[in-house]
N, C-alpha and C positions, 0 to 999 in steps of 0.2 A: 433752047426754050420750047421749040415746037416738039422736040422729042419727049419732053416732060408732059406737055399737054396731051399728046397721044397716049403716053404711058398711064397717066392718071385720069383719062377721060371718064371712065365709069364713076370714079369718086367725085370728080368735078360736076358731072351731070346730076349725081345724087344731091350734092350740096346745093346746086342751083335750083333743083326742083323742090327740095325741102324748104330752103329759105325763101324762094319765090312764092310758094304756096303759103308759108307761114306769114310772110309780110302782107300778101294780098288779103288773106282772111282776117288778119289782125286789123288792117286798115278798114276793111268792110265792117268789122265789129265796132271799131271806134266811131265810124261814121254812123252806125246804128245808135250807139250810145249818145252821140251828140244830139240826136233828135229828142232827147228827154231833158226835162228841167233838172238842174243840179240838185234840187230839193225833193225830187221824186224818183223812186226806184224804176228801173226799166222793166219792160213787160216780161222778159225772160226770167229775171230774178223774182218777179211777182208769181210767175207760173211755178217756179221751183218752190217758193214759199207755200203756195196753195197746195201743191202736191205733197209736200212734207207734212202739212197739217192733215191732209186726207189719210196718209199712211199712219201717222200717229193716232188718229182718231179711231182706227181699227182696233187699237189695243188699249187706248186710254180715253176716258171721257173728258177729262179736264185738259184740253189742249186748245190754244187760240193763237193764231198768227195775225198780228195787227200791223198795218203800215204806220210807220213813225212819221208824224207830221214834220214837215220842213227838213227831213233827212232822207237820203236815198236808201232806206233799209226797212226791214220788217222786224218787229220784236216778237219773240216766241215766249208765250206765257204757258208754262207746263205745270200742272198741279198747283195752279194759282201762284206760281212764282215766275218772275221774269228770268229765264234761263239763258237765252242767247239772242243774237241778232243775225239776221240773214242779209248780207250785203251783196253787191254785184259780184265780188270775187268768189262767192259761194255757188254761183249758178253753173259752174263747170264749163263754160264756153271756152275759156282759155285752154283748158285741158283737152277739150274736143278739137280745138284748132291744132294743138300739138299732135294729137293722134292722126288727124286727117293729113297733116303735112308729111308725116312719116310714111303713111300708106301711099300717098301720091308719089313720094320720092322713090319708093320701092314698088312702083305701080306694076300691075299685071294687065290683063285684058280690061277694057273699059267697063264691061259688064261686071266682072268680078270686083274691080276697084270701087265702082259706084255702090254695089250691093254691100260690100264690106264696110265702106265708109258710112253708109246709112245704118246698117245693123249695129256696127260698133258704136256709132254716136248715140243711138237709142239706148244701147246697153250701158254706156258710160253715164248718160243722163239718169237712167233708173238707179244705177249703183250710187250716183251722187246724191239723189234724193234719199235713198236708204241710208247712206252714210250720214247725212245731216240729221235724219230722224234718230238714228242710233246715238249720234253725238249729243243730241239734246237730252235724251234719256240718261245717258251716262254722266253728262254734266250736272244734271239734277241730283243724281245720287253721289257723284264724286266731284264736287265743284273745285276742290283743291288740285285736281289732276288736269286742269284745263290745258296747260302747256303740253303735257304728255299726250292727251287725247287729240286735241285740235292741231298741235304742231308736229307731232311725230306719228302716232298710230294711224290716224285716219288718212293723212297724206300717203302713208305706205300702202294703205288699202287701194286708194284710187290710182296711184301711179303704178303699183304692182299689177293691178288689173289691166292697165294700158300696156304695160310691158308684156304680159301674157298674150294680149291681142296682137301686138306687134310680132311676137314669136310665131304665132299661128299664121299671121299674114305672110311673113317672109318664107316660112317653111312650106306652106300649102298653096298660096295663091299668087304670089308675086312672080315676076318673070325670072327671078333668081332662085325660085324654088327647085328647079331642076339643076 
């Protein structure tokens, strides 16, 4: 047994770092969410909804994001039509937690790891807001394509972006880059 532990030590260290970070950050996030009333959206989701409204207002005048009473979500009224709802799952935090966990598991120097986690998280947040804005516009024009747009195309964009960031991290900055 000891032979296998020694043989697979790098893999086991990767798994423990990944899952340890993922579990810790997920627990912290759930603790954060528990601080909010079940009938009110959390502050991160609110910030994402507000930023989405700002981005869309650059191109369209008829955009309004409203908090739904007694529900933890925001309603998006685009061109005077209720097009979508922004809920906690839309805020991108679970995706950022996944990104951070992978980077920590393939860590490099502390400075590089912290800088890449910070820059990558900001980039993911911005891409997520742009993704939601584009999804709202496309759902307005193509409402029958909801499943394709929301369930297939846009997850590919966000997860594809994270995959590219991971490739950059592993090849350029992690301790395994050499």
